[in-house]
C-alpha positions as CSV (number, residue, x, y, z in Angstrom):
1,X,-2.9,147.0,-58.0
2,X,-3.1,150.7,-58.6
3,X,-2.5,153.9,-56.7
4,X,-4.4,156.9,-58.1
5,X,-5.0,155.1,-61.4
6,X,-1.2,154.3,-61.9
7,X,0.2,150.8,-61.5
8,X,2.4,150.2,-58.5
9,X,4.8,148.2,-60.7
10,X,5.2,151.3,-62.9
11,X,5.8,153.6,-59.9
12,X,8.4,151.1,-58.5
13,X,10.1,150.9,-62.0
14,X,10.4,154.7,-62.2
15,X,11.8,154.8,-58.6
16,X,14.3,152.1,-59.7
17,X,15.4,154.2,-62.7
18,X,15.9,157.3,-60.6
19,X,17.8,155.4,-57.9
20,X,20.0,153.7,-60.5
21,X,20.8,157.1,-62.1
22,X,21.7,158.5,-58.6
23,X,24.0,155.4,-57.9
24,X,25.7,155.7,-61.3
25,X,26.3,159.4,-61.0
26,X,27.5,159.4,-57.4
27,X,29.6,156.3,-58.1
28,X,31.3,157.9,-61.0
29,X,31.7,161.0,-58.9
30,X,29.8,163.3,-61.2
31,X,28.7,164.8,-57.9
32,X,30.0,164.0,-54.5
33,X,28.0,162.4,-51.7
34,X,29.1,160.7,-48.5
35,X,29.8,157.0,-48.8
36,X,27.0,156.3,-46.2
37,X,24.5,158.1,-48.5
38,X,25.7,156.1,-51.5
39,X,25.5,152.8,-49.5
40,X,22.0,153.5,-48.1
41,X,20.6,154.4,-51.6
42,X,22.2,151.2,-52.9
43,X,20.3,149.2,-50.3
44,X,17.1,151.1,-51.0
45,X,17.6,150.4,-54.7
46,X,17.9,146.6,-54.0
47,X,14.7,146.6,-51.9
48,X,12.7,148.6,-54.4
49,X,14.0,146.4,-57.3
50,X,13.1,143.3,-55.4
51,X,9.5,144.5,-54.7
52,X,9.2,145.6,-58.3
53,X,10.2,142.2,-59.6
54,X,8.0,140.3,-57.2
55,X,4.9,142.4,-58.0
56,X,5.6,142.3,-61.7
57,X,5.9,138.5,-61.5
58,X,2.7,138.1,-59.5
59,X,0.6,140.4,-61.8
60,X,1.6,138.6,-65.0
């Protein structure tokens, strides 16, 4: 499955990495965000990671 010639699994993997960096930096308080933002991005990270894992498993 591809979007614009780029694999959906790759796009989700890049999104996971960006969300993970955000969670790490806001959790270590390198920059401050509200706890609700931190919590919502954590939930988003879980959902995107789950979709990434399922699609990677199905394509292999």
